[in-house]
C-alpha positions as YAML, in Angstrom:
chain: A
units: angstrom
residues:
- id: 1
  name: MET
  ca: [39.66, -45.73, -59.50]
- id: 2
  name: GLN
  ca: [39.24, -49.28, -58.31]
- id: 3
  name: ARG
  ca: [35.75, -50.56, -57.57]
- id: 4
  name: PRO
  ca: [35.11, -51.21, -53.89]
- id: 5
  name: GLU
  ca: [34.47, -54.76, -52.81]
- id: 6
  name: LEU
  ca: [30.81, -55.45, -52.07]
- id: 7
  name: ALA
  ca: [29.88, -56.46, -48.56]
- id: 8
  name: ALA
  ca: [27.75, -59.57, -48.41]
- id: 9
  name: LEU
  ca: [25.42, -58.65, -45.57]
- id: 10
  name: SER
  ca: [21.95, -59.96, -45.00]
- id: 11
  name: ALA
  ca: [18.99, -57.60, -44.71]
- id: 12
  name: GLU
  ca: [18.94, -58.27, -40.98]
- id: 13
  name: GLN
  ca: [22.65, -57.41, -40.63]
- id: 14
  name: ARG
  ca: [22.16, -54.16, -42.55]
- id: 15
  name: LYS
  ca: [19.22, -53.20, -40.32]
- id: 16
  name: HIS
  ca: [21.30, -54.02, -37.24]
- id: 17
  name: ILE
  ca: [24.08, -51.68, -38.42]
- id: 18
  name: VAL
  ca: [21.59, -48.83, -38.87]
- id: 19
  name: SER
  ca: [20.16, -49.53, -35.42]
- id: 20
  name: ASP
  ca: [23.65, -49.52, -33.87]
- id: 21
  name: ILE
  ca: [24.44, -46.17, -35.47]
- id: 22
  name: MET
  ca: [21.18, -44.62, -34.29]
- id: 23
  name: GLU
  ca: [21.61, -45.90, -30.74]
- id: 24
  name: SER
  ca: [25.25, -44.86, -30.55]
- id: 25
  name: LYS
  ca: [25.98, -42.20, -27.98]
- id: 26
  name: VAL
  ca: [28.77, -40.96, -30.21]
- id: 27
  name: ASP
  ca: [27.57, -38.03, -32.24]
- id: 28
  name: PHE
  ca: [29.27, -37.20, -35.49]
- id: 29
  name: PRO
  ca: [28.39, -34.51, -38.03]
- id: 30
  name: TYR
  ca: [27.06, -36.80, -40.73]
- id: 31
  name: LYS
  ca: [25.26, -39.39, -38.62]
- id: 32
  name: SER
  ca: [21.86, -38.65, -40.18]
- id: 33
  name: ILE
  ca: [23.35, -38.75, -43.68]
- id: 34
  name: ALA
  ca: [25.00, -42.10, -42.98]
- id: 35
  name: VAL
  ca: [21.74, -43.57, -41.70]
- id: 36
  name: GLU
  ca: [19.80, -42.13, -44.64]
- id: 37
  name: ALA
  ca: [22.30, -43.60, -47.12]
- id: 38
  name: LEU
  ca: [22.21, -47.02, -45.43]
- id: 39
  name: ASP
  ca: [18.42, -47.07, -45.37]
- id: 40
  name: PHE
  ca: [18.38, -46.15, -49.06]
- id: 41
  name: CYS
  ca: [20.88, -48.91, -49.86]
- id: 42
  name: ASN
  ca: [18.80, -51.44, -47.93]
- id: 43
  name: ALA
  ca: [15.67, -50.56, -49.88]
- id: 44
  name: LEU
  ca: [17.54, -50.49, -53.18]
- id: 45
  name: ILE
  ca: [19.17, -53.88, -52.61]
- id: 46
  name: ASP
  ca: [15.80, -55.40, -51.72]
- id: 47
  name: ASP
  ca: [14.16, -53.92, -54.83]
- id: 48
  name: VAL
  ca: [16.95, -55.00, -57.17]
- id: 49
  name: ARG
  ca: [17.05, -58.51, -55.74]
- id: 50
  name: GLY
  ca: [13.29, -58.79, -56.04]
- id: 51
  name: SER
  ca: [13.35, -57.40, -59.60]
- id: 52
  name: LYS
  ca: [10.78, -54.84, -58.53]
- id: 53
  name: ILE
  ca: [12.32, -51.98, -60.51]
- id: 54
  name: THR
  ca: [13.47, -51.37, -64.07]
- id: 55
  name: ILE
  ca: [16.81, -49.84, -65.08]
- id: 56
  name: GLY
  ca: [15.02, -46.60, -65.99]
- id: 57
  name: GLN
  ca: [13.38, -46.46, -62.57]
- id: 58
  name: LEU
  ca: [16.73, -47.19, -60.91]
- id: 59
  name: LYS
  ca: [18.37, -44.29, -62.75]
- id: 60
  name: LYS
  ca: [15.57, -41.95, -61.67]
- id: 61
  name: ILE
  ca: [15.79, -43.10, -58.04]
- id: 62
  name: LEU
  ca: [19.55, -42.58, -57.99]
- id: 63
  name: GLU
  ca: [19.31, -39.12, -59.53]
- id: 64
  name: ASP
  ca: [16.59, -38.04, -57.09]
- id: 65
  name: ARG
  ca: [18.36, -39.47, -54.05]
- id: 66
  name: SER
  ca: [21.65, -37.90, -55.08]
- id: 67
  name: GLU
  ca: [20.02, -34.48, -55.07]
- id: 68
  name: GLN
  ca: [18.36, -35.13, -51.70]
- id: 69
  name: LEU
  ca: [21.64, -36.21, -50.11]
- id: 70
  name: LYS
  ca: [23.45, -33.17, -51.52]
- id: 71
  name: LYS
  ca: [20.84, -30.87, -49.97]
- id: 72
  name: LEU
  ca: [21.03, -32.73, -46.66]
- id: 73
  name: ALA
  ca: [24.82, -32.43, -46.61]
- id: 74
  name: GLN
  ca: [24.64, -28.70, -47.34]
- id: 75
  name: ASN
  ca: [22.39, -28.20, -44.34]
- id: 76
  name: HIS
  ca: [24.96, -29.71, -41.96]
...
């Protein structure tokens, strides 16, 4: 599998995307999951860029969030 290309968005652009999705009148089944994932990515990018977390902490965060997103998806 080929790695996806990373989008070079600013924090403000990422927040704007989340806002657009939330304000959208179009409802789709996984809207809340998409917003949750984007919010998580925003926080993670900020923490990694600011060197606020260690690799061990990052692994733990990813494992915990993965489980939360699986549960959220099962409820939809």
